[in-house]
N, C-alpha and C positions, 0 to 999 in steps of 0.2 A: 504494499500499500504506499501511497505517496506520503511523505512526512509533512505534517501540517503543524505550525507553531501557533495557531490561534484560530479564531472563528473564520469560516470562509466568508468572503464578500462576494456578493452575486450582483451581476448586472443583467437584467432581463431585457432583451431586444430581439424583435422579430421571432419570438418563440424559442430562442436559444439562450442558454445560461452559461456565462463565463464565471469561473470560480477562482478566487485567490485568497490566501490566508490574511486575516487582519481583524482583531477584535479585543475589546477591553471594557471595564466599567468607566463610563464617561459621565462627568458631573455627579459622581457619587461622593461618599465621604468615608473617612476612616471608620471601620466597623468597631463596635464595642469588642474588645479582646475576647475571643472564644465564645462569641454570641452565636456563631454558626458552627458548633462543635463537630459536625459531620463533614465540614468542608475539608478537602484534602488538596495538597499540591502534588501533581504528577510531574515527575522529573525523569529526564533521559540522561544517559552517561555519554560524555564526550571527553576523550583524553584524560580519563580517570576522575572527572568531576561531574556531578549531577547538576542539571540545569532545569529550572522550572519551565514547563511548556504548556500545561493546561490545568484546569480545576477538575473537581470530581466530588462525589459524595460517598461516604462510608454507609453502606446499607445493611451490613452484617459485620460482625467482629473481624471477619477475614474476607470480605467482599467489598469492592469499590465499583461504583457506576460512573462512567464518563462517556465522552463522545467518541464514536468510531474514528472520526477524522483526526483524533489526537494520536492514534496508534500507528506505528510503523513496524513491520515485521523485522526490520534490520536493526532495531534499537533495543537497548537494555533499559528497563525502567525501575524506578522505586517510587513508593508513595510515602509522603510525609504528612503525618497527622499531628494535631496539637500545634499547628503553625499559625503565627500571626504576622510577625515582622520577618520577611525573607532575608533581611540584611544582618540579623543577629541570631545567635543561638540563645533561646530564652529558657531552656531547660525543660519545656513541656513537650518538645517534639519527639515523635517516634518515626524513625526511618525504617521502612519495611520493604524488602525487595519484592519484585513481581517476577516470578519465574516465567520463562517463555511459554511453559505449558499451562500457565494460569491466565492466559489472555483469550478472551472470547468476544469476537467482533460479530455483530448481527450478520447472519449469512446473506441478507438481501442488501447490505450496504455496498454502495458503489462509489469509489473515491472520485470518479469523474462526474458524478451527478448528485451533488448535495441536496438539490431540490427534490430528488426522488425519495428522500427520507431515510428512515432506518439508521440514523446517525447515533448509535448507541453501542457501547461495549462494556463488558464486565471484566474485572480483574480480580483473580483469586490471590490474595497475599500469601507470602511464604509462611507466615505464621499470623495468628490472630492479633489484632490490636489490644492493648490494655485500655479498657474503658475508664474514664475519669471525668472530672469536671470539664477539661479541655477537649476530651475525645469521646464522642457519643455517636450512636447509630442514628441516621436520619430515617424518618418514617416515610413510606410511600403512600400515595393516596389510594382510595378504593379504585379497582379496575374500572375503566370506562369513564372516569370523572372528567367532565368538561366544565371549566370555570367560566362564569359569565363575563361579559364585557365590563371592563373597569375594575375587576376584582384586584385588590391590592396584593402584590407579591414583591419579593426582593431578590435581586441578583446579587451574589457575592463572588469576589474573585480578586486576583492580583494582576489583571490585565492592564493594557495601556490606559493612561489617564486622558488621552486625546488621540485623535487619528494621527498616527505617525509619531506620537509622543512617547515618553518614558513609561516603563512598566512600574506599577505601584510596588512599594516595599512593604507597606502595611496593608492588610486585607481591607478591601473596600466593599461597601454595599450601596445599593441604590434602589429606590422604590420604582418599580416598573409595573404599572397597571396592565392587566390583560387586555388585549385588543381581540375582539371577537373574530372568528374566521370569516364571517360575513363582511366585516369591515376590512380585514386584512387582505382578502382576495379581490377587493375592488381593483379595477384596471389602473387607477392612478395611485394605488398602494402597491402591494407586492404582486397582485394578480393571481389568478387561480392556478397558473402553471407552476408557481414556486411554492405554494402553500398547500400541503396535504392535510387530511384530517387527523394525521398522527403527529401534528405539530401544534405549538402554541405561539402566538405573537404576543409581545409585551413591550411596553415602553415606546420609545421612538422619539424623533426630533432631538431635544436637548439631552436626553438621558438614555443610555444604552450600554450594551457590552462591547468588547473590543479584543484585540490580540492578548492572549494569555488567559482570558476568561472562559474559552471553550471548555466544554465538558462540565463546567460548574453548575451549581443548582439554582433553579428558580424556586425560592422558598415562599410558600403560601400557608397562611394560618387557617386551620379548620375551625368550624363553629364551636368545637369543644375546647379550643385553645391550643391544640397541638399543632406544631409546625410540620408541614409535609413537603417533600421534594416533588414538585409537579413537572419540572422541566429540566432539560440538559442543554446548556448553551450550544447552539449549532452554527448559525450564520447571521451576518449583517450585510449591509449593502456596499457594493463597490464605490458608491458615491461618498462613503464615509461611514464611520461607526454610528453616528447619530444623525443620519440623513432624514429629512422631512418625509413623512408617510412611509417610512421603511423601518418599522419596529424590529427589535431583536427577535430572532426566531429560535425556538427551542424544540427539541424532540419532546413529545408529550409522553411522559412516563406512564400514565395510566393506560396507554394503548399497547404497552409492551410487557405488562406484568405477568402474562402467561409465559413469555419467553424467558423473562428473568427467573421466575420460579423453576422452570425446567432446567435452566443452566445450573442454578445453585443446587437443585436436588440431585442432579446427575453427576456433580463434581465435588 
């Protein structure tokens, strides 16, 4: 698979989609430390050092959910949990390798067609995480859940702070209200070609995701107060991370819960 270092940017023209990597939290703010304790930093090894490439969510003590486009078969990965500031070791971090046999990319994912969907991967950690105040398991929504237009959710990640700008050192979060599929598929928005019913649109204009946020969670609070991971950051527009009428697009987790359950139970 092609190596991707952030969210895909899409430009839709004449029915064709050109994709290139670029994504981050734009116009967000420093998150309260460890307020998203299922947030992970996915890192790849280069010349003996691991580098942040994507976000993800701890969904069981030894399983992480991220975006398929974050994964390359030629790379070695580790997951860092309990992370807040990438620039310093704060003592809460857990660095856990991801063996090559523990990488499961959705079988219908196609790296040349991000708009075709299925941008989801599961990583089985070499050993389970130690749960703590800083490291907790994220909850998934009920299968088939579709949130209404305007529902308040938060994207968290260490992506770029502006289009082409620097990566964040401290974890960022930003309020991204859900944009209904009816709205998001309008011809002057993303259009029906790019948005499948297995996706969620959220935010847009001045607030969005960007490079380095890919794979990270769209966190939404349920009626009973529990936080659930409803989305996996997937792509933004080639016009810029926070282009008008081009909200950030996420893989809708509730559309893949049978696949998630099958992979976990069989491995």
